[in-house]
N, CA and C atoms as a LAMMPS dump frame, in Angstrom:
ITEM: TIMESTEP
0
ITEM: NUMBER OF ATOMS
426
ITEM: BOX BOUNDS ff ff ff
-5.0000000000000000e+02 5.0000000000000000e+02
-5.0000000000000000e+02 5.0000000000000000e+02
-5.0000000000000000e+02 5.0000000000000000e+02
ITEM: ATOMS id mol type element x y z
1 1 1 N 135.087 -159.307 -201.434
2 1 2 C 135.028 -158.166 -200.556
3 1 3 C 134.11 -158.449 -199.371
4 2 1 N 133.088 -159.277 -199.602
5 2 2 C 132.138 -159.607 -198.545
6 2 3 C 132.818 -160.405 -197.437
7 3 1 N 133.706 -161.335 -197.805
8 3 2 C 134.427 -162.122 -196.807
9 3 3 C 135.36 -161.25 -195.976
10 4 1 N 135.967 -160.242 -196.608
11 4 2 C 136.852 -159.335 -195.88
12 4 3 C 136.073 -158.55 -194.827
13 5 1 N 134.914 -158.031 -195.195
14 5 2 C 134.099 -157.278 -194.235
15 5 3 C 133.645 -158.168 -193.08
16 6 1 N 133.245 -159.374 -193.403
17 6 2 C 132.803 -160.318 -192.369
18 6 3 C 133.962 -160.667 -191.433
19 7 1 N 135.131 -160.901 -191.995
20 7 2 C 136.315 -161.223 -191.19
21 7 3 C 136.73 -160.037 -190.328
22 8 1 N 136.698 -158.843 -190.892
23 8 2 C 137.067 -157.643 -190.143
24 8 3 C 136.1 -157.409 -188.992
25 9 1 N 134.813 -157.592 -189.224
26 9 2 C 133.811 -157.418 -188.172
27 9 3 C 134.025 -158.448 -187.063
28 10 1 N 134.286 -159.676 -187.434
29 10 2 C 134.514 -160.735 -186.441
30 10 3 C 135.782 -160.454 -185.626
31 11 1 N 136.815 -159.973 -186.282
32 11 2 C 138.061 -159.626 -185.591
33 11 3 C 137.837 -158.49 -184.607
34 12 1 N 137.135 -157.454 -185.025
35 12 2 C 136.849 -156.326 -184.132
36 12 3 C 136.008 -156.762 -182.932
37 13 1 N 135.054 -157.647 -183.141
38 13 2 C 134.245 -158.152 -182.032
39 13 3 C 135.105 -158.924 -181.035
40 14 1 N 136.033 -159.736 -181.536
41 14 2 C 136.92 -160.493 -180.659
42 14 3 C 137.81 -159.559 -179.854
43 15 1 N 138.345 -158.534 -180.5
44 15 2 C 139.194 -157.559 -179.806
45 15 3 C 138.385 -156.831 -178.738
46 16 1 N 137.172 -156.419 -179.057
47 16 2 C 136.32 -155.723 -178.083
48 16 3 C 135.987 -156.609 -176.889
49 17 1 N 135.763 -157.886 -177.123
50 17 2 C 135.43 -158.799 -176.032
51 17 3 C 136.639 -159.074 -175.142
52 18 1 N 137.822 -159.132 -175.717
53 18 2 C 138.999 -159.472 -174.913
54 18 3 C 139.714 -158.265 -174.333
55 19 1 N 139.35 -157.057 -174.718
56 19 2 C 140.027 -155.875 -174.2
57 19 3 C 139.957 -155.76 -172.67
58 20 1 N 138.808 -155.963 -172.044
59 20 2 C 138.782 -155.862 -170.571
60 20 3 C 139.703 -156.862 -169.886
61 21 1 N 139.791 -158.067 -170.407
62 21 2 C 140.665 -159.08 -169.815
63 21 3 C 142.119 -158.681 -169.989
64 22 1 N 142.502 -158.261 -171.182
65 22 2 C 143.88 -157.857 -171.454
66 22 3 C 144.255 -156.638 -170.608
67 23 1 N 143.36 -155.688 -170.48
68 23 2 C 143.605 -154.502 -169.658
69 23 3 C 143.81 -154.899 -168.198
70 24 1 N 142.996 -155.811 -167.699
71 24 2 C 143.149 -156.301 -166.325
72 24 3 C 144.474 -157.004 -166.106
73 25 1 N 144.908 -157.777 -167.084
74 25 2 C 146.191 -158.47 -166.991
75 25 3 C 147.338 -157.462 -166.925
76 26 1 N 147.298 -156.461 -167.773
77 26 2 C 148.352 -155.446 -167.777
78 26 3 C 148.399 -154.717 -166.433
79 27 1 N 147.252 -154.399 -165.88
80 27 2 C 147.211 -153.723 -164.581
81 27 3 C 147.745 -154.623 -163.461
82 28 1 N 147.402 -155.908 -163.493
83 28 2 C 147.881 -156.835 -162.464
84 28 3 C 149.397 -156.993 -162.532
85 29 1 N 149.95 -157.082 -163.721
86 29 2 C 151.399 -157.189 -163.885
87 29 3 C 152.085 -155.933 -163.353
88 30 1 N 151.544 -154.783 -163.668
89 30 2 C 152.132 -153.527 -163.197
90 30 3 C 152.129 -153.456 -161.674
91 31 1 N 151.048 -153.861 -161.045
92 31 2 C 150.964 -153.85 -159.584
93 31 3 C 151.961 -154.819 -158.96
94 32 1 N 152.084 -156.001 -159.536
95 32 2 C 152.999 -156.999 -158.983
96 32 3 C 154.45 -156.545 -159.087
97 33 1 N 154.83 -156.011 -160.222
98 33 2 C 156.206 -155.561 -160.407
99 33 3 C 156.527 -154.418 -159.446
100 34 1 N 155.579 -153.532 -159.227
101 34 2 C 155.796 -152.413 -158.311
102 34 3 C 155.842 -152.868 -156.85
103 35 1 N 155.164 -153.961 -156.526
104 35 2 C 155.055 -154.401 -155.134
105 35 3 C 156.273 -155.188 -154.649
106 36 1 N 157.024 -155.784 -155.56
107 36 2 C 158.156 -156.634 -155.159
108 36 3 C 159.454 -155.842 -155.322
109 37 1 N 160.128 -155.518 -154.21
110 37 2 C 161.399 -154.794 -154.317
111 37 3 C 162.501 -155.691 -154.891
112 38 1 N 163.409 -155.088 -155.645
113 38 2 C 164.452 -155.854 -156.331
114 38 3 C 165.399 -156.562 -155.365
115 39 1 N 165.711 -155.969 -154.216
116 39 2 C 166.658 -156.583 -153.292
117 39 3 C 166.124 -157.89 -152.704
118 40 1 N 164.825 -158.095 -152.756
119 40 2 C 164.236 -159.304 -152.197
120 40 3 C 164.682 -160.554 -152.956
121 41 1 N 164.925 -160.412 -154.252
122 41 2 C 165.305 -161.564 -155.066
123 41 3 C 166.605 -162.204 -154.57
124 42 1 N 167.579 -161.391 -154.203
125 42 2 C 168.855 -161.953 -153.778
126 42 3 C 168.737 -162.697 -152.454
127 43 1 N 167.732 -162.396 -151.665
128 43 2 C 167.52 -163.107 -150.401
129 43 3 C 166.798 -164.439 -150.59
130 44 1 N 166.084 -164.572 -151.673
131 44 2 C 165.3 -165.782 -151.915
132 44 3 C 166.163 -166.924 -152.437
133 45 1 N 167.167 -166.601 -153.235
134 45 2 C 167.969 -167.633 -153.889
135 45 3 C 169.103 -168.093 -152.99
136 46 1 N 169.311 -169.421 -152.937
137 46 2 C 170.275 -170.018 -152.001
138 46 3 C 171.596 -170.396 -152.653
139 47 1 N 171.657 -170.473 -153.965
140 47 2 C 172.862 -170.916 -154.65
141 47 3 C 172.816 -172.396 -155.01
142 48 1 N 171.746 -173.073 -154.674
143 48 2 C 171.566 -174.493 -154.973
144 48 3 C 171.225 -174.669 -156.449
145 49 1 N 171.911 -175.589 -157.128
146 49 2 C 171.747 -175.791 -158.566
147 49 3 C 170.36 -176.316 -158.938
148 50 1 N 169.632 -176.907 -157.996
149 50 2 C 168.291 -177.406 -158.293
150 50 3 C 167.188 -176.5 -157.75
151 51 1 N 167.412 -175.92 -156.592
152 51 2 C 166.373 -175.08 -155.982
153 51 3 C 166.311 -173.709 -156.655
154 52 1 N 167.459 -173.121 -156.946
155 52 2 C 167.477 -171.791 -157.563
156 52 3 C 166.705 -171.714 -158.883
157 53 1 N 166.917 -172.645 -159.826
158 53 2 C 166.14 -172.533 -161.062
159 53 3 C 164.649 -172.783 -160.857
160 54 1 N 164.315 -173.614 -159.867
161 54 2 C 162.905 -173.841 -159.575
162 54 3 C 162.258 -172.559 -159.05
163 55 1 N 162.924 -171.916 -158.098
164 55 2 C 162.424 -170.656 -157.547
165 55 3 C 162.434 -169.573 -158.625
166 56 1 N 163.514 -169.512 -159.406
167 56 2 C 163.598 -168.519 -160.48
168 56 3 C 162.498 -168.692 -161.513
169 57 1 N 162.222 -169.941 -161.878
170 57 2 C 161.152 -170.207 -162.838
171 57 3 C 159.8 -169.809 -162.272
172 58 1 N 159.589 -170.102 -161.005
173 58 2 C 158.312 -169.753 -160.382
174 58 3 C 158.113 -168.241 -160.334
175 59 1 N 159.126 -167.53 -159.868
176 59 2 C 159.005 -166.068 -159.76
177 59 3 C 158.874 -165.437 -161.145
178 60 1 N 159.656 -165.915 -162.105
179 60 2 C 159.551 -165.396 -163.461
180 60 3 C 158.199 -165.672 -164.094
181 61 1 N 157.586 -166.793 -163.74
182 61 2 C 156.261 -167.128 -164.266
183 61 3 C 155.195 -166.175 -163.762
184 62 1 N 155.344 -165.766 -162.524
185 62 2 C 154.355 -164.858 -161.931
186 62 3 C 154.609 -163.425 -162.385
187 63 1 N 155.86 -163.029 -162.434
188 63 2 C 156.211 -161.651 -162.799
189 63 3 C 156.547 -161.57 -164.273
190 64 1 N 155.626 -161.949 -165.119
191 64 2 C 155.874 -162.01 -166.557
192 64 3 C 156.202 -160.637 -167.121
193 65 1 N 157.042 -160.627 -168.139
194 65 2 C 157.43 -159.363 -168.756
195 65 3 C 157.853 -159.564 -170.194
196 66 1 N 158.454 -158.53 -170.753
197 66 2 C 158.867 -158.626 -172.152
198 66 3 C 160.379 -158.831 -172.257
199 67 1 N 160.846 -159.361 -173.376
200 67 2 C 162.262 -159.683 -173.536
201 67 3 C 163.196 -158.477 -173.437
202 68 1 N 162.763 -157.313 -173.844
203 68 2 C 163.644 -156.143 -173.842
204 68 3 C 164.061 -155.782 -172.423
205 69 1 N 163.133 -155.796 -171.502
206 69 2 C 163.466 -155.45 -170.123
207 69 3 C 164.192 -156.575 -169.404
208 70 1 N 164.135 -157.771 -169.935
209 70 2 C 164.754 -158.91 -169.252
210 70 3 C 166.271 -158.775 -169.151
211 71 1 N 166.905 -158.153 -170.124
212 71 2 C 168.358 -157.995 -170.076
213 71 3 C 168.776 -157.094 -168.92
214 72 1 N 168.038 -156.019 -168.737
215 72 2 C 168.331 -155.098 -167.646
216 72 3 C 168.082 -155.79 -166.307
217 73 1 N 166.968 -156.454 -166.185
218 73 2 C 166.625 -157.142 -164.937
219 73 3 C 167.633 -158.247 -164.644
220 74 1 N 168.014 -159.01 -165.659
221 74 2 C 169.007 -160.067 -165.471
222 74 3 C 170.335 -159.525 -164.967
223 75 1 N 170.788 -158.433 -165.547
224 75 2 C 172.028 -157.816 -165.095
225 75 3 C 171.939 -157.326 -163.662
226 76 1 N 170.819 -156.735 -163.308
227 76 2 C 170.631 -156.245 -161.944
228 76 3 C 170.578 -157.396 -160.942
229 77 1 N 169.92 -158.484 -161.321
230 77 2 C 169.872 -159.638 -160.43
231 77 3 C 171.261 -160.236 -160.224
232 78 1 N 172.045 -160.308 -161.283
233 78 2 C 173.414 -160.809 -161.147
234 78 3 C 174.239 -159.882 -160.255
235 79 1 N 174.05 -158.576 -160.391
236 79 2 C 174.743 -157.612 -159.538
237 79 3 C 174.336 -157.742 -158.077
238 80 1 N 173.12 -158.199 -157.822
239 80 2 C 172.632 -158.393 -156.451
240 80 3 C 173.139 -159.702 -155.847
241 81 1 N 173.846 -160.499 -156.642
242 81 2 C 174.4 -161.749 -156.123
243 81 3 C 173.563 -162.982 -156.397
244 82 1 N 172.55 -162.856 -157.223
245 82 2 C 171.724 -164.007 -157.582
246 82 3 C 172.52 -164.885 -158.541
247 83 1 N 172.426 -166.205 -158.368
248 83 2 C 173.208 -167.14 -159.19
249 83 3 C 172.765 -167.084 -160.654
250 84 1 N 173.689 -167.427 -161.547
251 84 2 C 173.406 -167.412 -162.975
252 84 3 C 172.297 -168.39 -163.343
253 85 1 N 172.261 -169.546 -162.699
254 85 2 C 171.22 -170.532 -163.005
255 85 3 C 169.844 -169.996 -162.613
256 86 1 N 169.769 -169.269 -161.512
257 86 2 C 168.487 -168.688 -161.094
258 86 3 C 168.056 -167.579 -162.041
259 87 1 N 168.996 -166.738 -162.44
260 87 2 C 168.684 -165.642 -163.356
261 87 3 C 168.261 -166.193 -164.712
262 88 1 N 168.946 -167.222 -165.175
263 88 2 C 168.592 -167.83 -166.46
264 88 3 C 167.175 -168.399 -166.414
265 89 1 N 166.862 -169.141 -165.366
266 89 2 C 165.511 -169.702 -165.227
267 89 3 C 164.47 -168.598 -165.095
268 90 1 N 164.808 -167.583 -164.316
269 90 2 C 163.899 -166.451 -164.136
270 90 3 C 163.585 -165.792 -165.479
271 91 1 N 164.625 -165.5 -166.246
272 91 2 C 164.424 -164.794 -167.517
273 91 3 C 163.688 -165.653 -168.537
274 92 1 N 164.015 -166.936 -168.573
275 92 2 C 163.314 -167.816 -169.513
276 92 3 C 161.828 -167.886 -169.201
277 93 1 N 161.502 -168.051 -167.938
278 93 2 C 160.084 -168.123 -167.588
279 93 3 C 159.428 -166.741 -167.641
280 94 1 N 160.211 -165.686 -167.417
281 94 2 C 159.716 -164.304 -167.494
282 94 3 C 159.11 -164.025 -168.857
283 95 1 N 159.769 -164.519 -169.919
284 95 2 C 159.296 -164.22 -171.272
285 95 3 C 158.438 -165.32 -171.887
286 96 1 N 158.447 -166.541 -171.299
287 96 2 C 157.686 -167.626 -171.935
288 96 3 C 156.468 -168.083 -171.148
289 97 1 N 156.49 -167.923 -169.832
290 97 2 C 155.367 -168.353 -169.004
291 97 3 C 154.674 -167.107 -168.49
292 98 1 N 153.393 -167.149 -168.36
293 98 2 C 152.678 -165.983 -167.862
294 98 3 C 151.471 -166.36 -167.03
295 99 1 N 151.669 -166.517 -165.736
296 99 2 C 150.55 -166.847 -164.864
297 99 3 C 149.525 -165.711 -164.867
298 100 1 N 150.012 -164.468 -164.813
299 100 2 C 149.088 -163.34 -164.822
300 100 3 C 148.405 -163.162 -166.17
301 101 1 N 149.058 -163.603 -167.227
302 101 2 C 148.469 -163.518 -168.563
303 101 3 C 147.525 -164.676 -168.856
304 102 1 N 147.505 -165.666 -167.988
305 102 2 C 146.759 -166.896 -168.252
306 102 3 C 145.275 -166.661 -168.537
307 103 1 N 144.568 -165.821 -167.784
308 103 2 C 143.151 -165.619 -168.112
309 103 3 C 142.934 -165.094 -169.539
310 104 1 N 143.75 -164.154 -169.947
311 104 2 C 143.614 -163.612 -171.304
312 104 3 C 143.979 -164.674 -172.337
313 105 1 N 145.033 -165.428 -172.055
314 105 2 C 145.459 -166.469 -172.997
315 105 3 C 144.404 -167.562 -173.121
316 106 1 N 143.796 -167.957 -171.999
317 106 2 C 142.749 -168.978 -172.047
318 106 3 C 141.533 -168.454 -172.81
319 107 1 N 141.241 -167.176 -172.639
320 107 2 C 140.105 -166.576 -173.322
321 107 3 C 140.324 -166.539 -174.831
322 108 1 N 141.55 -166.23 -175.234
323 108 2 C 141.83 -166.081 -176.663
324 108 3 C 142.203 -167.39 -177.359
325 109 1 N 142.934 -168.274 -176.65
326 109 2 C 143.468 -169.468 -177.3
327 109 3 C 142.891 -170.787 -176.802
328 110 1 N 142.121 -170.731 -175.752
329 110 2 C 141.538 -171.949 -175.199
330 110 3 C 142.263 -172.387 -173.933
331 111 1 N 141.498 -172.939 -173.004
332 111 2 C 142.028 -173.312 -171.692
333 111 3 C 143.089 -174.409 -171.781
334 112 1 N 142.797 -175.46 -172.515
335 112 2 C 143.725 -176.593 -172.6
336 112 3 C 145.054 -176.171 -173.223
337 113 1 N 144.993 -175.429 -174.313
338 113 2 C 146.215 -174.984 -174.972
339 113 3 C 147.034 -174.08 -174.059
340 114 1 N 146.381 -173.107 -173.433
341 114 2 C 147.089 -172.149 -172.585
342 114 3 C 147.755 -172.84 -171.398
343 115 1 N 147.039 -173.735 -170.744
344 115 2 C 147.618 -174.444 -169.598
345 115 3 C 148.773 -175.344 -170.027
346 116 1 N 148.593 -176.079 -171.112
347 116 2 C 149.643 -176.97 -171.606
348 116 3 C 150.889 -176.177 -171.992
349 117 1 N 150.708 -175.079 -172.703
350 117 2 C 151.841 -174.264 -173.122
351 117 3 C 152.597 -173.71 -171.917
352 118 1 N 151.901 -173.218 -170.932
353 118 2 C 152.552 -172.648 -169.753
354 118 3 C 153.278 -173.704 -168.934
355 119 1 N 152.696 -174.866 -168.773
356 119 2 C 153.352 -175.948 -168.016
357 119 3 C 154.625 -176.402 -168.731
358 120 1 N 154.527 -176.593 -170.039
359 120 2 C 155.708 -177.017 -170.81
360 120 3 C 156.8 -175.957 -170.742
361 121 1 N 156.452 -174.698 -170.894
362 121 2 C 157.451 -173.62 -170.84
363 121 3 C 158.098 -173.524 -169.464
364 122 1 N 157.332 -173.759 -168.403
365 122 2 C 157.883 -173.742 -167.045
366 122 3 C 158.92 -174.848 -166.881
367 123 1 N 158.582 -176.054 -167.307
368 123 2 C 159.499 -177.198 -167.194
369 123 3 C 160.742 -176.98 -168.045
370 124 1 N 160.55 -176.493 -169.258
371 124 2 C 161.678 -176.246 -170.155
372 124 3 C 162.598 -175.167 -169.585
373 125 1 N 162.033 -174.117 -169.009
374 125 2 C 162.853 -173.048 -168.42
375 125 3 C 163.748 -173.606 -167.319
376 126 1 N 163.208 -174.485 -166.496
377 126 2 C 163.974 -175.104 -165.412
378 126 3 C 165.16 -175.896 -165.966
379 127 1 N 164.9 -176.782 -166.903
380 127 2 C 165.963 -177.638 -167.436
381 127 3 C 166.952 -176.885 -168.315
382 128 1 N 166.486 -175.95 -169.11
383 128 2 C 167.395 -175.183 -169.968
384 128 3 C 168.342 -174.339 -169.12
385 129 1 N 167.85 -173.791 -168.016
386 129 2 C 168.714 -173.004 -167.128
387 129 3 C 169.837 -173.869 -166.567
388 130 1 N 169.498 -175.052 -166.094
389 130 2 C 170.515 -175.958 -165.543
390 130 3 C 171.495 -176.385 -166.625
391 131 1 N 170.981 -176.773 -167.786
392 131 2 C 171.856 -177.21 -168.879
393 131 3 C 172.75 -176.081 -169.383
394 132 1 N 172.234 -174.872 -169.455
395 132 2 C 173.019 -173.732 -169.92
396 132 3 C 174.184 -173.45 -168.986
397 133 1 N 173.888 -173.357 -167.698
398 133 2 C 174.937 -173.041 -166.726
399 133 3 C 175.935 -174.2 -166.606
400 134 1 N 175.459 -175.424 -166.665
401 134 2 C 176.352 -176.582 -166.622
402 134 3 C 177.272 -176.597 -167.841
403 135 1 N 176.717 -176.312 -169.014
404 135 2 C 177.517 -176.271 -170.238
405 135 3 C 178.553 -175.152 -170.181
406 136 1 N 178.143 -173.973 -169.718
407 136 2 C 179.09 -172.864 -169.602
408 136 3 C 180.217 -173.203 -168.629
409 137 1 N 179.882 -173.883 -167.538
410 137 2 C 180.91 -174.306 -166.585
411 137 3 C 181.823 -175.355 -167.19
412 138 1 N 181.267 -176.254 -167.977
413 138 2 C 182.059 -177.325 -168.585
414 138 3 C 183.054 -176.798 -169.6
415 139 1 N 182.66 -175.777 -170.368
416 139 2 C 183.581 -175.235 -171.379
417 139 3 C 184.455 -174.117 -170.822
418 140 1 N 184.275 -173.813 -169.55
419 140 2 C 185.152 -172.851 -168.885
420 140 3 C 184.768 -171.399 -169.042
421 141 1 N 183.532 -171.116 -169.353
422 141 2 C 183.096 -169.732 -169.548
423 141 3 C 182.685 -169.063 -168.231
424 142 1 N 182.415 -169.854 -167.195
425 142 2 C 182.062 -169.237 -165.897
426 142 3 C 182.914 -169.82 -164.804
């Protein structure tokens, strides 16, 4: 029972220390999402199979969000004329990379781990988007 109390106290202290950082991250994400109008995305993407996923991954990394809203956003981006490869890269990085979440992640998980994880997820989002759209085109789905 003594170990449980010690563990619970340590957990509560960690939560109390990281709450201001997590709160700041949530506020920054909310401000960024509100500041960028949706129609701007369709003007940024050119239709290039290499540039679009790079731009999509970058924007998705900055405008991090949750998977539930990604389906709605992906559909809206496709309706705005954004290419499938860009939307795929955007959504992958939207849910896996988090530039705005980075301070909280570094605080909780360590700087090296957080940076390595985000860099790997960014690169993977780029390549998976290209491979997904190429595969769909090859099998005749798009």
